[in-house]
C-alpha positions, 0 to 999 in steps of 0.5 A: 400714933400706934392707934392710927399709925399711918394718919399722916401718910398722905399721898404728898408725903409718900411722894416726898419720901420717895424723892428724898432718895433723889429719885423723881416721881411722876406723881402717880401713887397706887394704894396695893392691898396690905394691912400689916405695913403701907404698900404703894405703886409709885410712878416714876419719870423715868424708868418703871414704876417702883413699890414703896413699903411703909413699915408699921411703927414699932412692930420690927426694930431697924435691926430685925428689917435689916435681917429680912433684907439681908436674907432676901439679898442672900436668896437673890445672890444664890440665883433664887427669884425673890423680890428683894428690896433696892439699896440706895447709897448702901441702904435698904430701910430709909427714915422719913418724917417718923416713918420707915420705908423701902423701895422694891421693883415692881414685878408682875405675875398671878397666883400659881395653880393650886393641885398642879403637879409640875407647878407644885414640884417646881415650888418644891425645888425652889423651897429646897434652895431657899431652905438651903440658904436659909439653914446657912446662918441664924437670925438674931433679931427676927421671931421664933416660930413656937407654941408660946409665941403664935399660941399661948400669947395670942389667946391670952391676948384675946382672953384678957382683952375680952374679944370673945362674947360672954357666953362663948368665953368659957368654951373658947378658954377650954378648948384653947387649953386642950389645943395647946397640949394636943400642939405640945404632944404632937411636937414630942411625936415629930421628935427633935425638930431642926429649925432654920430660917424660913419665909414663914407665910408661903401661901399662893398669894405670895408666890408670882407665877409667870413664864412657868417660874415661881417668884417669891414675894413678901418676907415680912414674916420670915423667922426661925421655923421648921421646914414644914412651915413653908409647906402646909398651906400649899397642900390645901385642905388636910383630907387632900393633902397628901398627894400635893405634899408628895408633889412638893417633896418631889421637888424639894428633896432634889435639893435637901432632904426633909424630915417626915416626922415633921409632918407631925406639925402640920396640923398644930401649925394650922392651928397656931395660924388660926390662934394668931390670926384672930389675935393680930386683927384684935391687936390692930382694931385701933387701925381704922383699916382693920374694922373696914377690912374685917367688919365680921370680926366682932360678931358672935357668929365669927367667934362661933366659927372660930370654936367650931374650927378649934373643935376641928383641929383638936380632932385633927391632931388625934389623928395620924399626918397625911402620908406623902409616900 
């Protein structure tokens, strides 16, 4: 079941799950883009279509999912536009024949325009308000973004499971140890980093832009971490990031102060994402959706590219962070 966790999730079972909540579908099921979980647009006999999300078995505990849903509800209560799960009989997470699923309202929109000052200032304001809510409580069951969780563990997994081509393994291992040391140095330069509940995966694909407003989706990766984690992916490439960061912070600091020393964490966080992403694909390789979606993953050329990126990140962490001021 864990190797092919969705093998039994056919359209009939999906519709049966939704209708187990007393709803009536019109029979239309459209698969939406998602690999970690399975997400579907469900047509309804009455009212607008809904989105059904089936959580990957074994990834999160019920308590951890409950914290994700509670955080989303708090953000909505604070008048932030976040696509939050719908409660039925007071519950947002529902078991069905070995699966757990949640229903969301269907929301439209497109990715925000990258590099636009007004857009980034607006997103910055939303993030400032989001983090103000996030700092009000602490997670007890979600993960924490650390060098151990997103750096050491992924490196160990890739090496122990022999994902590196033999002729690249030693180079990868040497570079990984150098990167981990460099990340520790950057964390020391950042000083006493404050952590809080964050979205965790803020990139343009997780923001729906409509009517000149940012609407945040997909809190599946919400965790405890530094505020800058929710910024750096919106700022683009390192060499071009100072101005986008300035615009984001112009909006953000209308609602919450940002510690500029956290900018030392941008390149370590970029590096952690690189390592964690590759280990994530490797860990999910037994799921048939992954070889189909990432056919290049086993090719030596991919791992040569990873090593090149690691070398670039090692150099980037030796340099001063971008200066948005």
